[in-house]
ROPAZA-408650 format. One record per residue (C-alpha): residue in one letter; x, y, z. Coordinates in steps of 0.1 Angstrom, whole numbers. Example, Ala and Ser with C-alpha at 12.3 -4.5 7.8 and 13.67 -1.06 7.14 Angstrom:
BEGIN
R, A, 123, -45, 78
R, S, 137, -11, 71
//
This chain:
BEGIN
R, M, 437, 206, 1393
R, A, 441, 216, 1358
R, T, 434, 252, 1367
R, D, 458, 250, 1396
R, G, 484, 234, 1374
R, K, 480, 261, 1348
R, N, 482, 288, 1374
R, S, 512, 271, 1390
R, L, 528, 269, 1356
R, G, 520, 305, 1348
R, S, 533, 316, 1382
R, G, 566, 298, 1377
R, W, 570, 312, 1342
R, V, 563, 347, 1354
R, Q, 589, 343, 1381
R, R, 615, 330, 1357
R, Q, 608, 359, 1332
R, T, 610, 384, 1360
R, T, 644, 371, 1371
R, L, 656, 372, 1335
R, L, 643, 408, 1330
R, R, 661, 420, 1361
R, R, 694, 405, 1349
R, S, 689, 420, 1315
R, I, 684, 456, 1328
R, R, 721, 462, 1320
R, H, 715, 449, 1285
R, P, 683, 465, 1275
R, G, 685, 450, 1240
R, S, 673, 416, 1253
R, I, 641, 431, 1267
R, M, 624, 427, 1233
R, C, 631, 389, 1235
R, R, 615, 388, 1269
R, L, 585, 407, 1256
R, E, 581, 383, 1226
R, N, 581, 353, 1250
R, M, 556, 371, 1272
R, A, 532, 376, 1243
R, N, 534, 340, 1233
R, F, 527, 329, 1268
R, R, 498, 353, 1272
R, S, 480, 339, 1242
R, S, 482, 304, 1255
R, R, 485, 302, 1292
R, A, 485, 334, 1313
R, P, 465, 363, 1301
R, L, 475, 383, 1332
R, A, 512, 376, 1328
R, A, 518, 404, 1302
R, P, 504, 432, 1323
R, L, 523, 418, 1352
R, L, 556, 418, 1333
R, A, 549, 453, 1320
R, L, 545, 466, 1355
R, L, 577, 448, 1366
R, L, 595, 464, 1336
R, L, 583, 499, 1345
R, A, 592, 492, 1382
R, E, 627, 483, 1372
R, A, 631, 510, 1345
R, A, 622, 538, 1369
R, P, 649, 529, 1394
R, A, 674, 525, 1366
R, Q, 668, 562, 1356
R, I, 668, 574, 1392
R, L, 697, 553, 1403
R, N, 717, 561, 1371
R, Y, 715, 527, 1356
R, P, 730, 525, 1320
R, I, 706, 526, 1291
R, D, 707, 509, 1257
R, P, 728, 529, 1231
R, A, 714, 509, 1202
R, D, 694, 539, 1189
R, Q, 724, 562, 1185
R, A, 728, 576, 1150
R, G, 758, 597, 1140
R, S, 770, 616, 1111
R, N, 805, 622, 1096
R, L, 814, 658, 1089
R, P, 847, 676, 1083
R, R, 869, 680, 1113
R, T, 880, 713, 1127
R, S, 897, 727, 1158
R, S, 880, 720, 1192
R, Q, 878, 735, 1226
R, T, 869, 715, 1257
R, G, 849, 723, 1288
R, R, 836, 706, 1318
R, G, 799, 702, 1326
R, T, 781, 702, 1359
R, T, 785, 669, 1377
R, A, 757, 659, 1400
R, Q, 775, 630, 1416
R, A, 808, 611, 1410
R, G, 807, 578, 1391
R, S, 818, 558, 1421
R, D, 790, 572, 1442
R, A, 765, 561, 1415
R, A, 779, 526, 1416
R, R, 777, 524, 1453
R, T, 740, 536, 1452
R, Q, 732, 508, 1427
R, V, 749, 482, 1448
R, G, 728, 494, 1477
R, T, 696, 485, 1458
R, G, 707, 449, 1455
R, T, 694, 448, 1419
R, I, 726, 451, 1398
R, D, 760, 436, 1397
R, P, 788, 446, 1421
R, P, 806, 480, 1414
R, G, 836, 463, 1398
R, R, 815, 452, 1369
R, Y, 797, 486, 1364
R, E, 798, 499, 1328
R, P, 785, 533, 1317
R, D, 760, 538, 1290
R, R, 780, 539, 1258
R, I, 768, 561, 1229
R, E, 788, 555, 1197
R, P, 782, 571, 1163
R, L, 775, 549, 1134
R, R, 804, 544, 1110
R, D, 802, 535, 1074
R, V, 819, 503, 1063
R, D, 851, 512, 1044
R, D, 862, 483, 1021
R, R, 888, 504, 1003
R, T, 924, 492, 1002
R, T, 952, 512, 1018
R, S, 964, 526, 984
R, D, 929, 536, 975
R, R, 925, 555, 1008
R, E, 958, 573, 1003
R, R, 949, 583, 967
R, D, 915, 595, 977
R, L, 930, 615, 1007
R, S, 955, 631, 984
R, R, 928, 641, 960
R, D, 906, 655, 987
R, R, 935, 676, 1001
R, A, 942, 690, 966
R, L, 905, 699, 962
R, D, 905, 716, 996
R, R, 935, 737, 987
R, A, 920, 747, 954
R, N, 887, 756, 970
R, Q, 905, 776, 997
R, R, 924, 796, 970
R, E, 891, 802, 951
R, D, 874, 814, 983
R, V, 903, 836, 994
R, A, 908, 852, 960
R, P, 895, 888, 963
R, L, 871, 901, 938
R, V, 890, 934, 934
R, Q, 926, 933, 921
R, S, 933, 971, 918
R, A, 927, 1003, 937
R, P, 895, 1022, 929
R, P, 900, 1049, 902
R, P, 908, 1084, 915
R, N, 879, 1108, 918
R, E, 878, 1143, 904
R, F, 894, 1160, 934
R, E, 922, 1134, 935
R, R, 931, 1141, 899
R, Y, 930, 1179, 905
R, V, 953, 1177, 935
R, S, 977, 1153, 918
R, D, 981, 1177, 888
R, L, 986, 1206, 912
R, V, 1014, 1191, 933
R, D, 1028, 1171, 903
R, K, 1026, 1138, 921
R, R, 1001, 1110, 925
R, L, 980, 1117, 956
R, R, 952, 1093, 967
R, R, 926, 1092, 995
R, F, 940, 1080, 1028
R, G, 932, 1043, 1031
R, S, 931, 1035, 994
R, N, 962, 1014, 998
R, L, 942, 991, 1020
R, L, 918, 984, 991
R, V, 945, 969, 968
R, P, 943, 932, 979
R, G, 964, 915, 953
R, S, 967, 880, 968
R, R, 958, 892, 1003
R, E, 931, 873, 1022
R, F, 902, 892, 1036
R, T, 882, 864, 1051
R, A, 887, 853, 1086
R, P, 913, 825, 1087
R, P, 900, 790, 1096
R, S, 923, 789, 1126
R, T, 906, 819, 1143
R, A, 894, 810, 1178
R, V, 856, 811, 1181
R, P, 847, 840, 1205
R, P, 822, 834, 1234
R, D, 798, 859, 1218
R, Y, 794, 839, 1186
R, R, 758, 830, 1179
R, L, 752, 795, 1164
R, N, 736, 795, 1129
R, V, 718, 768, 1109
R, G, 744, 744, 1094
R, D, 770, 749, 1121
R, E, 785, 717, 1135
R, I, 791, 712, 1172
R, L, 812, 684, 1188
R, V, 800, 668, 1220
R, G, 818, 645, 1243
R, L, 803, 628, 1274
R, S, 820, 608, 1301
R, G, 810, 594, 1335
R, S, 777, 576, 1337
R, V, 773, 580, 1300
R, D, 801, 575, 1275
R, A, 801, 593, 1241
R, T, 830, 605, 1221
R, N, 831, 626, 1189
R, L, 794, 632, 1186
R, R, 791, 655, 1156
R, L, 758, 673, 1156
R, V, 746, 698, 1129
R, V, 722, 726, 1137
R, D, 690, 719, 1116
R, P, 669, 745, 1099
R, E, 648, 748, 1131
R, G, 679, 756, 1151
R, K, 680, 723, 1169
R, V, 704, 694, 1173
R, F, 695, 658, 1182
R, I, 715, 640, 1209
R, P, 709, 603, 1210
R, R, 693, 590, 1242
R, V, 686, 627, 1252
R, G, 665, 642, 1224
R, S, 664, 675, 1206
R, V, 681, 706, 1220
R, T, 675, 741, 1207
R, V, 708, 758, 1202
R, G, 702, 781, 1172
R, G, 710, 817, 1181
R, S, 726, 808, 1214
R, R, 760, 822, 1225
R, Y, 789, 798, 1221
R, G, 799, 807, 1257
R, D, 765, 794, 1269
R, L, 765, 762, 1247
R, Q, 781, 739, 1272
R, S, 757, 747, 1300
R, L, 728, 744, 1276
R, I, 739, 709, 1265
R, A, 746, 699, 1302
R, R, 711, 709, 1312
R, A, 696, 688, 1284
R, V, 717, 657, 1293
R, S, 709, 661, 1330
R, R, 673, 653, 1323
R, Q, 683, 617, 1315
R, Y, 716, 612, 1333
R, R, 735, 621, 1364
R, S, 772, 619, 1374
R, F, 785, 629, 1339
R, R, 810, 653, 1324
R, V, 804, 671, 1291
R, A, 828, 688, 1266
R, V, 813, 709, 1239
R, T, 831, 728, 1211
R, I, 825, 742, 1176
R, G, 832, 720, 1147
R, Q, 827, 733, 1112
R, L, 810, 767, 1106
R, Q, 785, 769, 1078
R, G, 791, 806, 1069
R, I, 767, 835, 1067
R, T, 752, 858, 1041
R, V, 755, 896, 1045
R, Y, 745, 924, 1022
R, V, 769, 953, 1014
R, T, 750, 983, 1001
R, G, 755, 1020, 997
R, F, 786, 1035, 982
R, A, 806, 1003, 980
R, R, 827, 995, 950
R, L, 810, 961, 945
R, P, 777, 962, 964
R, G, 758, 930, 967
R, S, 753, 899, 989
R, Y, 784, 880, 1001
R, T, 788, 846, 1018
R, V, 815, 851, 1043
R, N, 830, 831, 1072
R, S, 808, 829, 1103
R, L, 836, 846, 1122
R, S, 839, 875, 1098
R, T, 836, 911, 1110
R, L, 825, 943, 1094
R, V, 859, 950, 1080
R, N, 862, 916, 1064
R, A, 830, 921, 1045
R, V, 838, 957, 1035
R, L, 872, 948, 1021
R, A, 859, 917, 1003
R, S, 835, 940, 985
R, G, 863, 963, 973
R, G, 858, 989, 1001
R, P, 842, 1023, 996
R, S, 839, 1035, 960
R, A, 853, 1068, 948
R, G, 823, 1085, 964
R, G, 821, 1063, 994
R, S, 830, 1072, 1030
R, F, 858, 1058, 1051
R, R, 844, 1075, 1081
R, S, 809, 1061, 1083
R, I, 802, 1024, 1077
R, Q, 770, 1011, 1094
R, V, 758, 977, 1103
R, R, 721, 972, 1106
R, R, 705, 941, 1120
R, N, 667, 935, 1119
R, G, 662, 972, 1112
R, R, 683, 984, 1141
R, L, 717, 1002, 1139
R, I, 743, 980, 1155
R, S, 775, 999, 1148
R, D, 787, 1030, 1129
R, F, 824, 1022, 1122
R, D, 851, 1047, 1113
R, L, 879, 1031, 1093
R, Y, 903, 1059, 1105
R, D, 900, 1044, 1140
R, L, 915, 1012, 1127
R, L, 941, 1027, 1103
R, L, 954, 1054, 1127
R, K, 947, 1041, 1162
R, G, 944, 1003, 1158
R, D, 910, 1005, 1174
R, R, 885, 978, 1164
R, S, 860, 982, 1192
R, A, 833, 990, 1167
R, D, 843, 963, 1143
R, V, 814, 940, 1152
R, L, 811, 903, 1145
R, L, 786, 898, 1117
R, Q, 755, 876, 1118
R, N, 734, 860, 1091
R, G, 713, 886, 1072
R, D, 732, 917, 1084
R, V, 731, 948, 1061
R, I, 763, 969, 1058
R, Y, 757, 1004, 1045
R, I, 786, 1026, 1033
R, A, 776, 1063, 1035
R, P, 786, 1089, 1009
R, A, 820, 1106, 1014
R, G, 822, 1137, 1036
R, P, 843, 1168, 1030
R, Q, 878, 1160, 1016
R, V, 909, 1180, 1023
R, A, 944, 1174, 1008
R, V, 974, 1177, 1032
R, V, 1006, 1181, 1012
R, G, 1042, 1193, 1017
R, S, 1064, 1186, 1047
R, V, 1041, 1162, 1065
R, N, 1047, 1125, 1074
R, V, 1018, 1111, 1052
R, E, 1007, 1132, 1022
R, A, 972, 1122, 1013
R, I, 936, 1133, 1008
R, Y, 917, 1130, 1041
R, E, 880, 1129, 1048
R, A, 867, 1152, 1075
R, R, 838, 1146, 1098
R, T, 814, 1174, 1109
R, G, 832, 1199, 1132
R, E, 868, 1187, 1125
R, T, 894, 1214, 1120
R, L, 925, 1216, 1098
R, Q, 945, 1207, 1129
R, D, 927, 1174, 1132
R, L, 935, 1165, 1096
R, L, 971, 1176, 1101
R, L, 972, 1150, 1129
R, Y, 957, 1124, 1107
R, A, 987, 1131, 1083
R, G, 1011, 1123, 1112
R, G, 1018, 1159, 1119
R, V, 1046, 1179, 1103
R, N, 1079, 1162, 1096
R, T, 1114, 1169, 1109
R, V, 1123, 1196, 1083
R, A, 1089, 1214, 1082
R, D, 1084, 1251, 1089
R, N, 1055, 1248, 1112
R, T, 1052, 1286, 1117
R, R, 1036, 1292, 1084
R, L, 1010, 1270, 1065
R, L, 993, 1277, 1032
R, L, 956, 1271, 1025
R, L, 940, 1270, 991
R, N, 903, 1264, 983
R, P, 899, 1262, 945
R, T, 861, 1267, 949
R, Q, 868, 1302, 963
R, P, 884, 1332, 945
R, Q, 910, 1343, 971
R, G, 937, 1318, 961
R, W, 965, 1308, 986
R, R, 963, 1321, 1021
R, E, 989, 1320, 1048
R, L, 978, 1307, 1082
R, T, 994, 1306, 1116
R, P, 993, 1275, 1138
R, G, 966, 1291, 1159
R, Q, 944, 1298, 1128
R, V, 949, 1262, 1116
R, A, 936, 1249, 1150
R, Q, 904, 1270, 1147
R, Q, 897, 1267, 1109
R, V, 869, 1242, 1103
R, A, 878, 1219, 1074
R, E, 860, 1228, 1042
R, R, 855, 1206, 1012
R, A, 881, 1208, 984
R, S, 906, 1226, 1006
R, I, 944, 1220, 1002
R, L, 967, 1225, 1032
R, R, 1004, 1229, 1024
R, V, 1032, 1227, 1049
R, L, 1064, 1244, 1037
R, P, 1099, 1230, 1043
R, A, 1125, 1249, 1063
R, I, 1154, 1235, 1042
R, G, 1165, 1234, 1006
R, I, 1165, 1272, 1003
R, A, 1199, 1289, 995
R, Q, 1210, 1312, 1022
R, P, 1235, 1341, 1018
R, Q, 1271, 1329, 1021
R, L, 1279, 1353, 1049
R, R, 1251, 1336, 1070
R, Q, 1264, 1301, 1065
R, P, 1287, 1285, 1091
R, A, 1310, 1259, 1076
R, L, 1326, 1226, 1085
R, V, 1360, 1224, 1068
R, T, 1384, 1195, 1065
R, V, 1421, 1204, 1065
R, S, 1446, 1176, 1059
R, G, 1482, 1171, 1047
R, E, 1511, 1194, 1055
R, V, 1496, 1214, 1084
R, A, 1505, 1214, 1120
R, R, 1471, 1201, 1133
R, P, 1451, 1183, 1105
R, G, 1414, 1179, 1113
R, R, 1379, 1191, 1108
R, Y, 1372, 1227, 1118
R, Y, 1339, 1244, 1124
R, V, 1342, 1280, 1113
R, Q, 1319, 1310, 1114
R, P, 1303, 1324, 1083
R, G, 1328, 1344, 1061
R, T, 1359, 1326, 1073
R, S, 1387, 1326, 1047
R, V, 1412, 1299, 1037
R, G, 1440, 1317, 1053
R, A, 1421, 1319, 1086
R, V, 1414, 1282, 1088
R, I, 1451, 1274, 1079
R, A, 1461, 1296, 1108
R, Q, 1436, 1278, 1130
R, A, 1452, 1245, 1119
R, G, 1486, 1257, 1131
R, G, 1500, 1269, 1097
R, L, 1519, 1250, 1070
R, T, 1549, 1227, 1075
R, P, 1582, 1233, 1058
R, Q, 1575, 1204, 1034
R, A, 1542, 1218, 1022
R, Y, 1539, 1221, 984
R, V, 1514, 1250, 980
R, F, 1514, 1248, 942
R, G, 1499, 1213, 944
R, T, 1472, 1221, 969
R, V, 1439, 1202, 962
R, F, 1409, 1223, 971
R, T, 1375, 1205, 966
R, R, 1341, 1220, 970
R, E, 1307, 1203, 969
R, S, 1290, 1230, 949
R, V, 1318, 1229, 923
R, K, 1315, 1191, 922
R, Q, 1278, 1193, 914
R, T, 1284, 1218, 886
R, Q, 1311, 1196, 871
R, R, 1289, 1165, 874
R, N, 1261, 1182, 854
R, S, 1285, 1195, 827
R, Y, 1302, 1161, 825
R, R, 1269, 1142, 821
R, R, 1258, 1165, 793
R, A, 1292, 1160, 775
R, V, 1289, 1122, 778
R, D, 1254, 1123, 765
R, D, 1265, 1145, 735
R, L, 1293, 1120, 728
R, E, 1270, 1091, 729
R, L, 1246, 1108, 705
R, L, 1273, 1117, 680
R, L, 1289, 1082, 680
R, K, 1256, 1064, 676
R, S, 1244, 1087, 648
R, Q, 1277, 1081, 629
R, P, 1262, 1053, 608
R, L, 1236, 1077, 595
R, T, 1262, 1103, 583
R, S, 1291, 1081, 572
R, V, 1298, 1077, 535
R, D, 1312, 1043, 541
R, Q, 1279, 1024, 548
R, A, 1296, 990, 551
R, A, 1318, 1003, 580
R, A, 1290, 1022, 595
R, L, 1269, 991, 600
R, N, 1297, 971, 616
R, A, 1283, 956, 648
R, A, 1317, 956, 665
R, R, 1320, 993, 659
R, L, 1287, 1000, 676
R, Q, 1297, 977, 705
R, A, 1329, 998, 709
R, V, 1309, 1029, 710
R, Q, 1287, 1015, 739
R, S, 1318, 1004, 757
R, I, 1334, 1039, 756
R, V, 1302, 1055, 768
R, E, 1298, 1031, 797
R, Q, 1334, 1038, 808
R, L, 1329, 1075, 807
R, Q, 1296, 1073, 826
R, Q, 1314, 1055, 854
R, R, 1337, 1084, 860
R, E, 1329, 1111, 886
R, P, 1343, 1146, 887
R, D, 1362, 1154, 919
R, G, 1349, 1189, 924
R, R, 1384, 1204, 924
R, L, 1387, 1242, 924
R, I, 1419, 1255, 907
R, M, 1435, 1280, 930
R, A, 1454, 1310, 918
R, V, 1489, 1300, 931
R, S, 1523, 1298, 915
R, T, 1553, 1276, 921
R, A, 1570, 1304, 941
R, D, 1541, 1309, 965
R, S, 1545, 1298, 1001
R, Q, 1510, 1307, 1013
R, L, 1475, 1300, 1001
R, P, 1453, 1328, 989
R, G, 1437, 1344, 1020
R, D, 1407, 1360, 1004
R, L, 1389, 1328, 993
R, I, 1358, 1324, 1015
R, L, 1350, 1289, 1028
R, E, 1318, 1270, 1023
R, N, 1303, 1241, 1042
R, N, 1320, 1207, 1035
R, D, 1351, 1223, 1018
R, A, 1382, 1202, 1019
R, L, 1418, 1213, 1017
R, Y, 1447, 1189, 1011
R, I, 1483, 1204, 1011
R, P, 1506, 1177, 996
R, P, 1543, 1173, 1004
R, Q, 1569, 1184, 979
R, P, 1567, 1159, 950
R, V, 1599, 1144, 936
R, T, 1587, 1127, 904
R, V, 1574, 1135, 869
R, G, 1550, 1110, 852
R, V, 1552, 1100, 815
R, F, 1523, 1079, 801
R, G, 1504, 1071, 770
R, A, 1519, 1060, 736
R, V, 1555, 1056, 748
R, P, 1575, 1024, 750
R, S, 1583, 1027, 788
R, P, 1556, 1046, 807
R, A, 1567, 1054, 842
R, S, 1573, 1080, 869
R, F, 1608, 1096, 867
R, Q, 1627, 1115, 893
R, Y, 1624, 1153, 890
R, R, 1654, 1172, 878
R, R, 1653, 1210, 878
R, G, 1656, 1226, 844
R, E, 1648, 1196, 822
R, T, 1621, 1199, 796
R, V, 1591, 1177, 786
R, G, 1610, 1164, 755
R, Q, 1639, 1151, 777
R, Y, 1614, 1132, 799
R, L, 1598, 1118, 767
R, A, 1632, 1106, 756
R, R, 1637, 1088, 789
R, A, 1605, 1069, 784
R, G, 1617, 1058, 749
R, G, 1602, 1085, 728
R, V, 1568, 1086, 711
R, Q, 1556, 1054, 694
R, K, 1544, 1053, 659
R, I, 1508, 1051, 670
R, G, 1513, 1082, 692
R, D, 1502, 1117, 681
R, K, 1530, 1142, 687
R, S, 1506, 1171, 679
R, Q, 1483, 1162, 708
R, I, 1508, 1158, 736
R, F, 1497, 1176, 768
R, V, 1510, 1182, 803
R, I, 1489, 1184, 835
R, R, 1504, 1205, 863
R, A, 1502, 1196, 899
R, N, 1477, 1225, 905
R, G, 1453, 1210, 879
R, T, 1461, 1233, 850
R, L, 1467, 1218, 815
R, I, 1493, 1228, 788
R, S, 1486, 1215, 753
R, Q, 1504, 1215, 720
R, R, 1477, 1238, 705
R, T, 1490, 1268, 725
R, V, 1527, 1262, 730
R, N, 1554, 1238, 720
R, V, 1549, 1213, 748
R, Q, 1582, 1194, 743
R, R, 1602, 1226, 750
R, Q, 1584, 1235, 782
R, P, 1602, 1230, 815
R, V, 1587, 1204, 838
R, L, 1576, 1211, 873
R, P, 1575, 1187, 903
R, G, 1544, 1166, 900
R, D, 1538, 1171, 863
R, L, 1520, 1144, 842
R, V, 1531, 1141, 805
R, F, 1506, 1122, 783
R, V, 1510, 1111, 747
R, P, 1476, 1102, 731
R, V, 1470, 1077, 703
R, N, 1468, 1091, 668
R, A, 1431, 1094, 661
R, N, 1434, 1106, 625
R, R, 1436, 1071, 611
R, G, 1398, 1067, 609
R, E, 1366, 1086, 609
R, F, 1353, 1069, 640
R, W, 1383, 1077, 661
R, A, 1384, 1112, 648
R, R, 1349, 1118, 662
R, V, 1360, 1103, 695
R, R, 1391, 1126, 696
R, D, 1370, 1157, 689
R, I, 1346, 1149, 718
R, T, 1370, 1136, 743
R, S, 1393, 1166, 740
R, A, 1368, 1185, 761
R, L, 1366, 1157, 787
R, T, 1403, 1150, 791
R, P, 1410, 1175, 819
R, A, 1382, 1160, 841
R, I, 1394, 1125, 834
R, V, 1430, 1128, 842
R, T, 1430, 1155, 870
R, A, 1430, 1128, 897
R, V, 1460, 1111, 881
R, A, 1479, 1144, 881
R, V, 1472, 1149, 918
R, T, 1488, 1116, 928
R, Q, 1521, 1123, 910
//
């Protein structure tokens, strides 16, 4: 009976434990308690109970895996790494979550579908006992450090262009301007960033490296959000409840299917989203003719161009046309920077991988293309390229080029400059140290009889306007083309301006003003009155006078040989391009200005003299200089007191009478008077024309 009672007791205990185990399948954490009770019972009452319960546990665990029962997430371990941008994707789903629930209900071993809960995998989180203010302060400090680190990482190693090589210096001296190798401006980074920006989308061909972080999200029969997994030195990541998955060296485009296959070994009816978190960075080696060769740690998304520019680009002897990428001893790409600079072609700009070697080859033959081209520079030629190819690299000839004749010089050969036709340029193979010059078709003075002209005729003519005349056309011919003069035309006051005369006047006027400035500023060195010479106010007055004179511009007026009695303009004067003729109406006033009490314009009266008009203006003031009175006629000529007695001269319509201030009262003003006497006609001519 005792034995039967013990067996009966053991049988009842086993039945109760089995029922509890079945109920705790959804909460696998309680299995350990059941096993502990089983061990205690085995030692005292039922030696066979433990094996029986183990078999029952296995019998229940297998259907749980097969029928997609949830599994205990207590062994999940997570890590916290910096957060980056993400991309989502959907994994292969073997069966919908509702179908899995119905399958479990069919077994009769779990709760109804309404109470079904997926297996939840949650990353461990550290306990944060900081206050809100502490968190904000730490967050602000971390952001500041991130910005500082970003600026330090982005700052290029090279802050200036590479020094010119010997050929660059020779060509620059020859053409009298600085001429560099084409592409050198790309190598002056300043504050420019050459690394791949952190917002760059990860391409599908990117290969995962050690230290890269991937973000995994699972839903459906298994629930996991924000799983941050880092690729270990063996190229693996560990997914809780799933195990290790080898991802190192895999394409990013294949990563989602790779993770989905690993999870499908443990679960069904799930969805997976995988994206790249933080990239660890890679180490590449820039060798050859680089400005700063060495090893560089660059962004994992960097390309060949990023690494080359970060190293300062090709040196003075390095090539822009051949930059090679070697990986595990194999040639991956031979990149031509001209493809990027001239065509925008980056097809050979490969994505770098850890350990890649970049080799910059020595520079090939260099040819300078100068003159009337769109981009003057020194270009590097590849084997077999012609001068026409290099001319195309320079953007071709510009708008004003004479493309029928080109000059070629090779300083390493004795023949000097040679003239080539376009056909010869297309066939001539580029040789080292050659200089190709394209001549302009403009800027060369042509004979006047071969120059057509556009002439502006305004004022007292029948048909004012702009007239296009053939070479050699005279003033009389264009006046006739404009319909002739009107009865009110004042031929003596005609204003004839010409661009070539204006340029000549401008040059002469600039020289005169420069001489005036030199004399006035050197006055303290020659004056006997040193106290007055060092007067700051006097020097300031000198600067003010010079600035006012520099602001004035000559009008380019050509004084025509006409008299007051002429009714027609000279017919033998040949017109030039951009000439302008203005025939004013008959003036009715005479102007009196300067050191007079009442400067004004007075009505013209035939027969009156300059002195009579001065009397109408109140006479000459005490500060006026009677010996320097001058008159400017309407035709632009000047009458001064030095040649005739001005006050007795008869006035003409449109005359301007001017009384200057007496400059003999001081040494300073005497010097001003001496210099400005030569500038007076150019300064007041415009005033005379308007009277």
